[in-house]
N, C-alpha and C positions, 0 to 999 in steps of 0.2 A: 096365184098361182100363176105359172107363167101362160103366155098366150100365143107364143113360138114354139116350135119342135125343132131340132137342127138332126139332119142325117147324113151318114156318110154314102154315098151312091157311087157303082162303078159304070168310070166315064168311058172307060174304051178298054177294050180284051188286052191284056199284056202279051208281050213276045218275050218270052222265058223269065226271068225274075221281076217283079211287078217293080214299078218305079211310080214316085209319088203322083203324074199324072195321069195316073190309071184311075185315081179315085176324085170324087167331086165333094164338098162340103156343102149343102143347100139348108136351107130354111123354108118352114111354110107355117101355115096356121095349125095350131094345135088342134087337133080331131076331137068329134063326141065321141065316147059309144054307144052302138047300136044295140039291140037286146041281144043278150047272149054274148056279149062282149065286155071286155076290161081296160081301162085306159091305164098305163103304166108309165109312171117315171123311172127312167131306167139309172140306177146307182153303178153297176159294175156290169162290163162285158168281156165274155171269154173270146181270145185271139188265137184259132187252132190252126195248124198246117192244112186239115182240110179245105179248107177255104181256099187255098191256091186254086183246087181244082174245079171248083164252083165258078171260077171266074173266067173257065175257058168254056168255048160252045162247042162243048164234044157230049159224045152218050157216055153215062156214068149212072151210077147206083142213085144219084140225086141230081134234082133239075139245076142246070143253070143259072146263075143270077143274070138277068135281062140285063142291057143296056142301058143306064138309067135307073134301074132300080138301086132300091137300099141292100147295100152288104150284108147277108145272111151271119147271123149268129146268135146264142145264148146269151142271154142275160139276166142279171136279179133287179128287182126294183120293190119302190111302194105304188101299192092301187093308189090313184087321184079319185077314179072315177067307176063305178062298177053296177052292171046292168045283167049282173049272174047272182044266183041265188047262191047263199054259201062263202063268196068272194066278196071280204066288205073295205071299204074306204081305209087305207092304213095298213092293211095285210101287205106281209113280203112275199113276195112271188118269183119264180122262175119262169122262165119262155122262152122262145126265137124271138127276142125283140127286134134284132137285126142291130147293125152300128148305127145308134139312135141316141137322142137324149130322152124320147118318149115313144111308145108302141100300144096302139089299140091290135088286142088281141081276144080270140074267142076262148072264153073261160075255160073250155074244155082241153085248151092248147098249155094252160097253165099250171103249175104244181106251187102248191103254198108251201111255206117254210116254216120251221117251228120257232125258229130263234136257238135252238139249243147248242147249235155248232154256228161258229162265224156264216154272213152268207156268202162271202165269196169261196167257201169250200164246195156250195151248190155248182160252181164252175168247173172245179177240179178234182180234188181228192174224193168227192163225196158226189160228183158229178158226170158226167160223161168221160172224160177222159179217164179218171179212177176206175169206172165200170167197164170199159173196153177191156183195162188189162184184167181185171177179177174175171169177167165173164169169158175173155178170151180162152184164159187160164183153163177155167172149170171147162170149157167146151173141147176146146182143140188141143189142149197140151198133154191130156192124158199124163199128168206128172206122176213120179213116183220117188218116194227119198232116194236119196243116193246119186241121181241122175245129175248133170250137169246142166244147165242155163246161159245162154249167150242173151244180152238185148243192148241195142246202144242207145244212145240218148239217154242216158240210166238217169240222169238227173230233172228229168223231164215228167210230166205228170203222170204218164202213160208207162214208161221206161222205170222210174222208180217205183211205183205200184209194181210192177211185174215181178221186180226183182224181191220185193218185199212179200209179196203171197208165194212165189216160189221158196224163200228162205224158210218161211214160217212152214212148209210143207216138207223141209228135208232136204231141199235140192244144193248142190254149190251153187252159188250165182254170179257169174261175171258180167260185170258193166263195162262198158265202152261208153268214155265221152272225150269232150275236146277242151285241151287244157289242162294246168295242175289245179286250179280251183274246183271244177267241175267235178275232176276225179277225185279231191279230197272230200267233196258232198258226198257223192259217190259211197266212196267207203266207209265215212265217220257217221254221216246221218243215214242214209239210206240201207247201210249194212252188206252191200255187196263184198263176196268173198275175195273178188279178185276186180282190178278197175285197171283197163288199157286206153290210153288218151294217144287218140287215132291221130292226133293233129302229129304227134313223134312220128311217125311212118307215113311216108311218102307215098305208098303204093300198097297194093292188096298183098303183095310178098312177104313184104316185113310186117304188117299187122298179122297175118298169119300166123310167121313164127313165134310172134308173141302172144297171140292166142294159143298156139300150141303147147308153150310152155305154162300157161295157167291151167291148160284141161288137158292133163297127158293121156287121161282115158276117153278125149273125143267130149265132143257136143250132143246133148240128146237132143235136145230144145233149143233153137233160135227163134226168138221173137223179133221176127222184120218190123221195124220202123223206119230204114232209113235206106235199106239196098245200096248202091253203088259201091265203095271199095269195100264196106264192110262186109256186103252179101259175099262178094266174090272172096273175103278173107275166110270166110267161117263156112261156106260150102263143103269144100274140101277135108272140112273137120268134121263131120256131122258122122255120128254113129248110124249102121244100119237100123232101119225102121223110127229114124228122129223125125221129131214134128217141127215143120214151122209155120206157126200162125203167121199171115200176112195182113199188118194193119197198118203199115204205111211206109211211102218209098220217097220220103223228103229230099234226099240227095236229086230225085230225077225231076221234080217237080218244075221246076225250071225248065225244063227239055232238054239235059243232061242224057237221058235215056237211052237215044240214039248210038251215044258213043260207048255202049255196050251190046250194043246188038249182034257184033259178030262173035261174043261170047255165049250167046245162047246155046248152042248145040252142047256146050260143054259141060253147062249147068242144068240141063235136062236129061242128059248123060246121068250127070249124077245124082238127080231125082231118081231116075231109074236103075242105076246099080245098085244103090245103097236104100232102094226102097224107101224113100221120105214120104211123109203124108205132109202137103201142101196144101194149107187152108185159107182161102180169103175170107177175112173177116172184116163184118160191118155192124155196127153197133146197134143199128136201128133194127136188126133182125132179132134182137134178144130182149126188146124192152119189158118184157114179161115178166124176167126176173130179177128189173132194178128193186124192187121191195127186199126181195131174197138179199142182194147186194149191200142194200144199206143195214138191214139187220144183222149182217155179219160185221160189215167195217165201221157203220158209225160208233159203235160202243170202243174199238178199237183206236179210233182217231180220239176219241174223248180221252182214253185211259193214256194218251202218249204211246202204245204200241204199234201204229202206222205214222210215220213221219210224211211229212209234206210241207213242200217250199212253194211261194208264188211270190212271182216279179210284177208288182202294180206298178204302171204309168198313171198319170195324170193328166184327163183331159182327152176329150171326144176326139179332136182333132187329131191329137198324138198319136189315135188308131194307125193311120197307116203306115208311118214310120215303125212304130214297133212292130207291124205286122211283116213286114219287110224284113227287119231284123231277126223275127222269128225264123223265117225261112234261110238265114245266113247262119243261125246257130247261136245269136249272141244275147237270147233271153237265158235266165238261169230258175229254171224250177216254171209253175204255172202262170203264162204270160195274160195279164188281164188288165183291161183300162179301167181307173175309175172316173167315171161320167159326173155324175153330183154327189 
């Protein structure tokens, strides 16, 4: 068994888009689990956009990563040693391992995987991203058959699930993606009724015209993943009493939000005049429904009725560059690091 563990820590707080120098790869002695803890060898690590916010020293829904601390993140792995009843050596588990080759975690914070689905699905379609989409639509979208939904980042793990759940409920689904390859995936693999390439439109006005053509009856639900140009394009097309679940704002994670500050009066006027319902969505508030989500979606994934796509890179040391690429839209599907 290994005697050393590797971890990627936050070396400094980024200014705008992160760069490789904001991270550090360190090694230390492999720890022993205390009573109530489990030692896990990490096999796969999830990379997600929310991690950019955790790199800042700012008040948010979750604590910032301290300088010198391990980058936060969910992983899957095998149990090497356990001092927890019900969790045994060799068990496959998932939990918040961080960006690391090994992790010691309280047994209460781990979930055992049954092995019926590939373990990577616990980080994507059957994990936090898939659950985010499912529960967000359940709680905030008030879907009705015949309505129209728009979602950007349509080939990502959240956007693709949003589209599939909404379409199965009888909605017309419009996906927005970047580039011809992703647009083809959104249409052919994930079943969107219409797909628009945002890279083909220089500004919100042009993108809005394309959306208006795809949604001549207006937009009833806009799932907010990206903000920026897409938000500006969609809001004027929203129908009265439309709904906007706000899940993410990836276009603004590098500090670009200030560029749109002058448009806030126009945005809030649209919310008022159209009586839109805008709902902040943090998945942590809804974990009580996770088993319900698995019971609904797991059989559909197994049967091939819910599609998913994974983008896997090899090696813990590849995590920083892969994460930076994620924020730039370079990944296709759920981004995962194969650690071991």
